[in-house]
C-alpha atoms as a printed R data frame, in Angstrom:
    type eleno elety resid chain resno       x       y       z
1   ATOM     1    CA   UNK     A     1   1.890  -6.779 -15.780
2   ATOM     2    CA   UNK     A     2   3.948  -5.901 -18.475
3   ATOM     3    CA   UNK     A     3   3.270  -4.185 -22.144
4   ATOM     4    CA   UNK     A     4   6.132  -3.783 -24.277
5   ATOM     5    CA   UNK     A     5   6.353  -1.894 -27.507
6   ATOM     6    CA   UNK     A     6   7.578  -3.592 -30.577
7   ATOM     7    CA   UNK     A     7  11.109  -1.746 -30.793
8   ATOM     8    CA   UNK     A     8  11.284  -1.999 -27.258
9   ATOM     9    CA   UNK     A     9  11.860   1.721 -26.444
10  ATOM    10    CA   UNK     A    10   8.911   1.663 -23.796
11  ATOM    11    CA   UNK     A    11   7.048  -0.481 -21.248
12  ATOM    12    CA   UNK     A    12   3.700  -0.141 -19.724
13  ATOM    13    CA   UNK     A    13   3.107  -1.759 -16.097
14  ATOM    14    CA   UNK     A    14   0.094  -1.978 -13.787
15  ATOM    15    CA   UNK     A    15   0.901  -0.550 -10.274
16  ATOM    16    CA   UNK     A    16  -1.108  -2.449  -7.541
17  ATOM    17    CA   UNK     A    17  -1.861  -1.009  -4.069
18  ATOM    18    CA   UNK     A    18  -1.716  -2.943  -1.069
19  ATOM    19    CA   UNK     A    19  -4.072  -3.414   2.334
20  ATOM    20    CA   UNK     A    20  -2.316  -4.115   5.794
21  ATOM    21    CA   UNK     A    21  -4.562  -6.759   7.292
22  ATOM    22    CA   UNK     A    22  -2.264  -6.408  10.417
23  ATOM    23    CA   UNK     A    23   0.380  -3.479  11.360
24  ATOM    24    CA   UNK     A    24   2.298  -4.015  14.800
25  ATOM    25    CA   UNK     A    25   4.299  -1.204  15.475
26  ATOM    26    CA   UNK     A    26   6.959  -2.567  17.933
27  ATOM    27    CA   UNK     A    27   9.205  -0.116  18.290
28  ATOM    28    CA   UNK     A    28  11.375   3.108  17.465
29  ATOM    29    CA   UNK     A    29  14.712   2.525  15.818
30  ATOM    30    CA   UNK     A    30  17.770   4.661  15.731
31  ATOM    31    CA   UNK     A    31  17.459   5.985  12.719
32  ATOM    32    CA   UNK     A    32  13.913   7.098  13.402
33  ATOM    33    CA   UNK     A    33  12.230   4.663  11.349
34  ATOM    34    CA   UNK     A    34  10.244   1.683  13.374
35  ATOM    35    CA   UNK     A    35  10.312  -1.531  13.968
36  ATOM    36    CA   UNK     A    36   6.945  -3.386  12.478
37  ATOM    37    CA   UNK     A    37   5.387  -6.907  11.838
38  ATOM    38    CA   UNK     A    38   2.830  -6.201   9.165
39  ATOM    39    CA   UNK     A    39   1.070  -8.453   6.902
40  ATOM    40    CA   UNK     A    40   0.518  -7.184   3.240
41  ATOM    41    CA   UNK     A    41  -1.991  -7.895   0.862
42  ATOM    42    CA   UNK     A    42  -1.933  -7.015  -2.493
43  ATOM    43    CA   UNK     A    43  -5.206  -5.845  -4.340
44  ATOM    44    CA   UNK     A    44  -6.433  -4.961  -7.756
45  ATOM    45    CA   UNK     A    45  -7.145  -1.810  -7.158
46  ATOM    46    CA   UNK     A    46  -4.273  -0.143  -9.869
47  ATOM    47    CA   UNK     A    47  -2.325   2.652 -11.284
48  ATOM    48    CA   UNK     A    48  -0.839   2.639 -14.765
49  ATOM    49    CA   UNK     A    49   3.005   3.685 -15.378
50  ATOM    50    CA   UNK     A    50   4.392   3.971 -18.934
51  ATOM    51    CA   UNK     A    51   8.037   4.240 -19.130
52  ATOM    52    CA   UNK     A    52   9.681   5.443 -22.414
53  ATOM    53    CA   UNK     A    53  13.510   6.014 -23.131
54  ATOM    54    CA   UNK     A    54  14.718   9.434 -23.769
55  ATOM    55    CA   UNK     A    55  18.326  10.100 -25.837
56  ATOM    56    CA   UNK     A    56  19.237  12.869 -23.387
57  ATOM    57    CA   UNK     A    57  19.751  11.500 -19.769
58  ATOM    58    CA   UNK     A    58  16.846  13.847 -18.251
59  ATOM    59    CA   UNK     A    59  13.702  12.169 -16.233
60  ATOM    60    CA   UNK     A    60  10.495  13.873 -17.119
61  ATOM    61    CA   UNK     A    61   7.228  12.980 -15.121
62  ATOM    62    CA   UNK     A    62   3.547  13.662 -15.940
63  ATOM    63    CA   UNK     A    63   0.766  12.609 -13.597
64  ATOM    64    CA   UNK     A    64  -2.873  12.762 -14.062
65  ATOM    65    CA   UNK     A    65  -3.250  13.568 -10.379
66  ATOM    66    CA   UNK     A    66  -2.324  16.939  -9.481
67  ATOM    67    CA   UNK     A    67  -1.450  16.344  -5.756
68  ATOM    68    CA   UNK     A    68   1.244  14.095  -6.998
69  ATOM    69    CA   UNK     A    69   4.364  15.892  -7.194
70  ATOM    70    CA   UNK     A    70   6.422  15.610 -10.342
71  ATOM    71    CA   UNK     A    71   9.722  16.744  -9.422
72  ATOM    72    CA   UNK     A    72  12.837  15.185  -7.890
73  ATOM    73    CA   UNK     A    73  10.915  14.221  -4.415
74  ATOM    74    CA   UNK     A    74   8.656  11.863  -6.689
75  ATOM    75    CA   UNK     A    75   9.089   8.396  -5.582
76  ATOM    76    CA   UNK     A    76   9.095   7.336  -9.442
77  ATOM    77    CA   UNK     A    77  11.792  10.016 -10.253
78  ATOM    78    CA   UNK     A    78  14.272   8.924  -7.351
79  ATOM    79    CA   UNK     A    79  14.044   5.105  -8.185
80  ATOM    80    CA   UNK     A    80  14.733   6.174 -12.136
81  ATOM    81    CA   UNK     A    81  17.749   8.141 -10.994
82  ATOM    82    CA   UNK     A    82  18.966   5.625  -8.444
83  ATOM    83    CA   UNK     A    83  18.898   3.113 -11.324
84  ATOM    84    CA   UNK     A    84  20.468   5.853 -13.525
85  ATOM    85    CA   UNK     A    85  23.351   6.711 -11.325
86  ATOM    86    CA   UNK     A    86  24.043   3.400 -10.131
87  ATOM    87    CA   UNK     A    87  24.834   1.678 -13.254
88  ATOM    88    CA   UNK     A    88  25.847   4.413 -15.445
89  ATOM    89    CA   UNK     A    89  22.814   4.755 -17.672
90  ATOM    90    CA   UNK     A    90  23.195   7.241 -20.760
91  ATOM    91    CA   UNK     A    91  19.401   7.376 -21.221
92  ATOM    92    CA   UNK     A    92  16.588   8.852 -20.187
93  ATOM    93    CA   UNK     A    93  13.061   8.587 -19.100
94  ATOM    94    CA   UNK     A    94   9.590   9.874 -19.633
95  ATOM    95    CA   UNK     A    95   7.552   8.844 -17.014
96  ATOM    96    CA   UNK     A    96   3.572   8.808 -17.243
97  ATOM    97    CA   UNK     A    97   1.549   7.988 -14.404
98  ATOM    98    CA   UNK     A    98  -2.097   7.234 -14.611
99  ATOM    99    CA   UNK     A    99  -3.517   7.319 -11.117
100 ATOM   100    CA   UNK     A   100  -6.391   5.566  -9.563
101 ATOM   101    CA   UNK     A   101  -5.222   4.763  -6.230
102 ATOM   102    CA   UNK     A   102  -5.845   7.564  -3.815
103 ATOM   103    CA   UNK     A   103  -2.857   9.708  -2.595
104 ATOM   104    CA   UNK     A   104  -1.988   9.531   0.827
105 ATOM   105    CA   UNK     A   105  -4.445   7.133   2.176
106 ATOM   106    CA   UNK     A   106  -2.349   4.088   3.376
107 ATOM   107    CA   UNK     A   107  -2.614   2.292   0.246
108 ATOM   108    CA   UNK     A   108   0.829   2.450  -0.577
109 ATOM   109    CA   UNK     A   109   0.392   4.176  -4.251
110 ATOM   110    CA   UNK     A   110   3.401   6.152  -4.400
111 ATOM   111    CA   UNK     A   111   5.728   2.922  -3.268
112 ATOM   112    CA   UNK     A   112   3.899   1.011  -6.129
113 ATOM   113    CA   UNK     A   113   4.611   3.185  -8.453
114 ATOM   114    CA   UNK     A   114   8.204   3.341  -7.351
115 ATOM   115    CA   UNK     A   115   8.245  -0.753  -7.506
116 ATOM   116    CA   UNK     A   116   6.837  -0.495 -11.157
117 ATOM   117    CA   UNK     A   117  10.048   1.561 -11.977
118 ATOM   118    CA   UNK     A   118  12.444  -0.752 -10.948
119 ATOM   119    CA   UNK     A   119  10.650  -3.702 -12.355
120 ATOM   120    CA   UNK     A   120  10.007  -1.901 -15.790
121 ATOM   121    CA   UNK     A   121  13.739  -0.485 -16.092
122 ATOM   122    CA   UNK     A   122  14.988  -3.716 -14.893
123 ATOM   123    CA   UNK     A   123  13.677  -5.036 -18.632
124 ATOM   124    CA   UNK     A   124  13.826  -1.537 -20.675
125 ATOM   125    CA   UNK     A   125  17.441  -1.102 -19.727
126 ATOM   126    CA   UNK     A   126  18.143  -4.792 -19.740
127 ATOM   127    CA   UNK     A   127  20.062  -4.512 -16.095
128 ATOM   128    CA   UNK     A   128  18.786  -8.125 -15.483
129 ATOM   129    CA   UNK     A   129  19.063  -7.357 -11.863
130 ATOM   130    CA   UNK     A   130  18.086 -10.379  -9.294
131 ATOM   131    CA   UNK     A   131  14.719  -9.609  -7.057
132 ATOM   132    CA   UNK     A   132  16.994  -9.328  -3.724
133 ATOM   133    CA   UNK     A   133  19.459  -6.542  -5.545
134 ATOM   134    CA   UNK     A   134  16.223  -4.911  -6.706
135 ATOM   135    CA   UNK     A   135  14.439  -5.124  -3.148
136 ATOM   136    CA   UNK     A   136  17.898  -3.696  -1.584
137 ATOM   137    CA   UNK     A   137  17.978  -0.807  -3.873
138 ATOM   138    CA   UNK     A   138  13.909  -0.533  -3.197
139 ATOM   139    CA   UNK     A   139  14.360  -0.253   0.644
140 ATOM   140    CA   UNK     A   140  16.267   2.975  -0.216
141 ATOM   141    CA   UNK     A   141  13.260   4.719  -1.904
142 ATOM   142    CA   UNK     A   142  10.748   3.385   0.906
143 ATOM   143    CA   UNK     A   143   9.904   0.766   3.319
144 ATOM   144    CA   UNK     A   144   6.846  -0.662   1.361
145 ATOM   145    CA   UNK     A   145   8.683  -0.566  -2.011
146 ATOM   146    CA   UNK     A   146  10.201  -4.130  -1.312
147 ATOM   147    CA   UNK     A   147   6.798  -5.809  -1.242
148 ATOM   148    CA   UNK     A   148   5.765  -4.331  -4.498
149 ATOM   149    CA   UNK     A   149   8.962  -5.726  -6.316
150 ATOM   150    CA   UNK     A   150   8.571  -9.374  -4.867
151 ATOM   151    CA   UNK     A   151   5.193  -9.314  -6.838
152 ATOM   152    CA   UNK     A   152   3.234 -11.639  -4.647
153 ATOM   153    CA   UNK     A   153  -0.268 -11.597  -2.851
154 ATOM   154    CA   UNK     A   154   0.652 -11.608   0.299
155 ATOM   155    CA   UNK     A   155   3.709 -11.332   2.553
156 ATOM   156    CA   UNK     A   156   4.983 -10.395   6.019
157 ATOM   157    CA   UNK     A   157   6.657  -7.665   6.415
158 ATOM   158    CA   UNK     A   158   9.464  -7.228   9.214
159 ATOM   159    CA   UNK     A   159  12.123  -4.724  10.097
160 ATOM   160    CA   UNK     A   160  10.813  -1.220   8.711
161 ATOM   161    CA   UNK     A   161   8.525  -3.354   6.881
162 ATOM   162    CA   UNK     A   162  11.071  -4.049   3.994
163 ATOM   163    CA   UNK     A   163  12.481  -7.713   5.297
164 ATOM   164    CA   UNK     A   164   9.996  -9.320   2.834
165 ATOM   165    CA   UNK     A   165   8.767 -12.965   3.272
166 ATOM   166    CA   UNK     A   166   6.196 -14.142   0.995
167 ATOM   167    CA   UNK     A   167   3.346 -16.085   2.322
168 ATOM   168    CA   UNK     A   168   2.307 -18.753  -0.454
169 ATOM   169    CA   UNK     A   169  -0.839 -21.001  -0.814
170 ATOM   170    CA   UNK     A   170  -2.503 -18.788   1.550
171 ATOM   171    CA   UNK     A   171  -6.080 -18.830   0.287
172 ATOM   172    CA   UNK     A   172  -8.015 -20.533  -2.429
173 ATOM   173    CA   UNK     A   173 -10.282 -17.927  -3.598
174 ATOM   174    CA   UNK     A   174  -9.370 -14.180  -2.933
175 ATOM   175    CA   UNK     A   175 -10.872 -11.937  -0.477
176 ATOM   176    CA   UNK     A   176 -13.337  -9.450  -1.574
177 ATOM   177    CA   UNK     A   177 -13.192  -5.997   0.102
178 ATOM   178    CA   UNK     A   178 -15.128  -2.740   0.217
179 ATOM   179    CA   UNK     A   179 -12.715   0.503   0.386
180 ATOM   180    CA   UNK     A   180 -13.802   3.750   1.527
181 ATOM   181    CA   UNK     A   181 -11.200   6.644   1.122
182 ATOM   182    CA   UNK     A   182 -12.104  10.017   2.472
183 ATOM   183    CA   UNK     A   183 -11.119  12.933   1.044
184 ATOM   184    CA   UNK     A   184  -8.213  14.033   3.405
185 ATOM   185    CA   UNK     A   185  -4.465  13.259   3.211
186 ATOM   186    CA   UNK     A   186  -2.753  11.863   6.397
187 ATOM   187    CA   UNK     A   187   1.155  12.552   6.897
188 ATOM   188    CA   UNK     A   188   2.567   8.983   7.429
189 ATOM   189    CA   UNK     A   189   5.473  10.622   9.684
190 ATOM   190    CA   UNK     A   190   2.571  12.744  11.677
191 ATOM   191    CA   UNK     A   191   1.119   9.374  12.566
192 ATOM   192    CA   UNK     A   192   4.531   7.822  13.897
193 ATOM   193    CA   UNK     A   193   5.457  10.964  15.724
194 ATOM   194    CA   UNK     A   194   1.746  11.065  17.399
195 ATOM   195    CA   UNK     A   195   2.503   7.319  18.083
196 ATOM   196    CA   UNK     A   196   5.468   7.738  19.742
197 ATOM   197    CA   UNK     A   197   3.804  10.634  21.886
198 ATOM   198    CA   UNK     A   198   0.948   8.731  22.929
199 ATOM   199    CA   UNK     A   199   2.437   5.641  23.610
200 ATOM   200    CA   UNK     A   200   4.863   7.407  25.960
201 ATOM   201    CA   UNK     A   201   1.994   9.554  27.550
202 ATOM   202    CA   UNK     A   202  -0.961   6.658  27.512
203 ATOM   203    CA   UNK     A   203  -2.816   9.860  27.128
204 ATOM   204    CA   UNK     A   204  -6.237   8.491  26.297
205 ATOM   205    CA   UNK     A   205  -5.431   6.561  23.357
206 ATOM   206    CA   UNK     A   206  -6.115   3.015  24.144
207 ATOM   207    CA   UNK     A   207  -5.153  -0.273  22.083
208 ATOM   208    CA   UNK     A   208  -1.702   1.288  20.939
209 ATOM   209    CA   UNK     A   209   0.432  -1.777  21.656
210 ATOM   210    CA   UNK     A   210  -1.916  -4.677  22.733
211 ATOM   211    CA   UNK     A   211  -2.855  -6.759  19.912
212 ATOM   212    CA   UNK     A   212  -5.733  -9.222  21.085
213 ATOM   213    CA   UNK     A   213  -4.197 -11.820  18.776
214 ATOM   214    CA   UNK     A   214  -0.982 -12.077  16.500
215 ATOM   215    CA   UNK     A   215  -0.096 -12.498  12.822
216 ATOM   216    CA   UNK     A   216   0.187 -16.506  13.281
217 ATOM   217    CA   UNK     A   217  -3.420 -16.396  14.257
218 ATOM   218    CA   UNK     A   218  -4.653 -14.456  11.286
219 ATOM   219    CA   UNK     A   219  -2.388 -16.535   8.963
220 ATOM   220    CA   UNK     A   220  -4.330 -19.448  10.482
221 ATOM   221    CA   UNK     A   221  -7.748 -17.697   9.660
222 ATOM   222    CA   UNK     A   222  -6.948 -17.288   6.376
223 ATOM   223    CA   UNK     A   223  -5.593 -20.436   5.455
224 ATOM   224    CA   UNK     A   224  -8.691 -22.120   7.214
225 ATOM   225    CA   UNK     A   225 -10.746 -19.511   4.765
226 ATOM   226    CA   UNK     A   226 -12.568 -18.503   7.402
227 ATOM   227    CA   UNK     A   227 -13.782 -15.325   6.227
228 ATOM   228    CA   UNK     A   228 -15.098 -12.823   7.134
229 ATOM   229    CA   UNK     A   229 -13.850 -12.770  10.601
230 ATOM   230    CA   UNK     A   230 -16.292 -12.771  13.615
231 ATOM   231    CA   UNK     A   231 -13.242 -11.765  15.977
232 ATOM   232    CA   UNK     A   232 -10.755  -9.096  16.138
233 ATOM   233    CA   UNK     A   233  -7.468 -10.949  14.250
234 ATOM   234    CA   UNK     A   234  -7.192  -7.696  12.115
235 ATOM   235    CA   UNK     A   235  -4.853  -5.140  14.221
236 ATOM   236    CA   UNK     A   236  -3.495  -1.701  13.219
237 ATOM   237    CA   UNK     A   237  -1.190   0.088  15.731
238 ATOM   238    CA   UNK     A   238  -1.797   3.294  14.191
239 ATOM   239    CA   UNK     A   239  -5.379   3.130  13.861
240 ATOM   240    CA   UNK     A   240  -6.274   4.900  17.300
241 ATOM   241    CA   UNK     A   241  -3.751   7.604  16.487
242 ATOM   242    CA   UNK     A   242  -5.344   8.342  12.944
243 ATOM   243    CA   UNK     A   243  -8.864   8.221  14.628
244 ATOM   244    CA   UNK     A   244  -7.961  10.395  17.319
245 ATOM   245    CA   UNK     A   245  -6.657  13.323  14.783
246 ATOM   246    CA   UNK     A   246  -8.946  12.489  12.144
247 ATOM   247    CA   UNK     A   247 -12.311  11.294  13.397
248 ATOM   248    CA   UNK     A   248 -13.752  10.873   9.741
249 ATOM   249    CA   UNK     A   249 -12.055   7.564  10.013
250 ATOM   250    CA   UNK     A   250 -14.106   6.568  12.888
251 ATOM   251    CA   UNK     A   251 -17.208   7.832  10.717
252 ATOM   252    CA   UNK     A   252 -16.167   5.411   8.105
253 ATOM   253    CA   UNK     A   253 -16.292   2.550  10.164
254 ATOM   254    CA   UNK     A   254 -19.311   3.043  12.288
255 ATOM   255    CA   UNK     A   255 -21.302   3.162   8.770
256 ATOM   256    CA   UNK     A   256 -19.487  -0.021   7.906
257 ATOM   257    CA   UNK     A   257 -20.557  -1.626  10.736
258 ATOM   258    CA   UNK     A   258 -24.151  -0.198  10.524
259 ATOM   259    CA   UNK     A   259 -24.383  -2.183   7.331
260 ATOM   260    CA   UNK     A   260 -23.526  -5.213   8.571
261 ATOM   261    CA   UNK     A   261 -19.792  -5.502   8.142
262 ATOM   262    CA   UNK     A   262 -17.866  -7.380  11.145
263 ATOM   263    CA   UNK     A   263 -14.101  -7.154   9.914
264 ATOM   264    CA   UNK     A   264 -12.935  -3.679   9.268
265 ATOM   265    CA   UNK     A   265  -9.581  -2.193   9.603
266 ATOM   266    CA   UNK     A   266  -7.814   0.774   8.681
267 ATOM   267    CA   UNK     A   267  -4.763   0.534   6.331
268 ATOM   268    CA   UNK     A   268  -1.410   1.794   7.126
269 ATOM   269    CA   UNK     A   269  -1.541   5.024   8.279
270 ATOM   270    CA   UNK     A   270  -4.852   5.576   6.950
271 ATOM   271    CA   UNK     A   271  -7.186   7.204   6.068
272 ATOM   272    CA   UNK     A   272  -8.658   4.493   3.898
273 ATOM   273    CA   UNK     A   273 -10.383   2.097   5.727
274 ATOM   274    CA   UNK     A   274 -11.389  -1.505   4.136
275 ATOM   275    CA   UNK     A   275 -13.924  -4.162   5.057
276 ATOM   276    CA   UNK     A   276 -13.587  -8.199   4.296
277 ATOM   277    CA   UNK     A   277 -16.642  -9.695   2.588
278 ATOM   278    CA   UNK     A   278 -17.988 -12.864   1.639
279 ATOM   279    CA   UNK     A   279 -18.330 -12.423  -1.937
280 ATOM   280    CA   UNK     A   280 -18.358 -10.059  -4.645
281 ATOM   281    CA   UNK     A   281 -21.858  -9.857  -4.458
282 ATOM   282    CA   UNK     A   282 -22.192  -8.419  -1.396
283 ATOM   283    CA   UNK     A   283 -19.197  -6.052  -1.803
284 ATOM   284    CA   UNK     A   284 -21.066  -4.592  -4.806
285 ATOM   285    CA   UNK     A   285 -24.375  -4.578  -3.110
286 ATOM   286    CA   UNK     A   286 -22.556  -2.446  -0.205
287 ATOM   287    CA   UNK     A   287 -20.416   0.122  -2.729
288 ATOM   288    CA   UNK     A   288 -23.843   1.078  -3.869
289 ATOM   289    CA   UNK     A   289 -25.262   1.847  -0.768
290 ATOM   290    CA   UNK     A   290 -22.341   3.565   0.374
291 ATOM   291    CA   UNK     A   291 -22.252   5.740  -2.723
292 ATOM   292    CA   UNK     A   292 -25.791   6.590  -2.081
293 ATOM   293    CA   UNK     A   293 -24.805   8.131   1.285
294 ATOM   294    CA   UNK     A   294 -24.354  11.686  -0.265
295 ATOM   295    CA   UNK     A   295 -20.715  11.876   1.303
296 ATOM   296    CA   UNK     A   296 -17.600  12.770  -0.403
297 ATOM   297    CA   UNK     A   297 -16.342   9.416   0.236
298 ATOM   298    CA   UNK     A   298 -14.361   7.016  -2.680
299 ATOM   299    CA   UNK     A   299 -15.831   3.524  -2.500
300 ATOM   300    CA   UNK     A   300 -14.259   0.693  -4.302
301 ATOM   301    CA   UNK     A   301 -14.989  -2.817  -4.557
302 ATOM   302    CA   UNK     A   302 -11.955  -4.627  -4.615
303 ATOM   303    CA   UNK     A   303 -10.116  -7.857  -4.174
304 ATOM   304    CA   UNK     A   304  -6.921 -10.031  -3.834
305 ATOM   305    CA   UNK     A   305  -4.763 -10.234  -6.635
């Protein structure tokens, strides 16, 4: 994950995306966040983060994607500033973000970048903080950040999604995915706000709070390696809400089903949609077919990392 320079004045880190194989929204909390139960999967789609020490205390950010803010609202900036202020660090930092993970897609790219900064600076600034301390700091930046700090292929997330329980020895081989991302940017706060409204009104949006199975059954299916799933073990409370606001998500799901993909789910608050496939060969073949449709979707073949 890390590449260090000889003088140890810089560090290069790969920052990996996530999928939510299960995401159940349980309730609205007093702090206006939501209690969740989710199963995270780390995939090999990644950004590259370069951290380089500065002699002054400035924190500068450069990013290859213009839609990523490079100021104080950037999660990498906030992570570096939190560590700088918490531990009285006299150095500054140049942060370069080479984006490949689509922005605002439900793949956790911003949170993964923030986690990379925590892990990278823990080495670069020789803080030697234990993982538990880093995750507590990370949860101040974003609910998904602790998962990426744990550096594990699978984990259950509870609370806001920030209480992490790594799931070990889950698979004998990685899951192969076809991942499709439309060119729309979904606001996570808006989706949760609409989930609250729809769950109160039950306004014609089905399946808001009633998964047919639970995360334990999904874990059991994964341990048996019964992939792809024939039934509806995959679940996302937010999917009907996002589909109602962004019908393009439904079109992607229809396109995948028409190609024979059985296990399909939206990740996070969307709009990224993934399918579970039996092999790399099948995933690559489907990727070629989807790219030929002429739609302006980003199509990735990716796997568990």
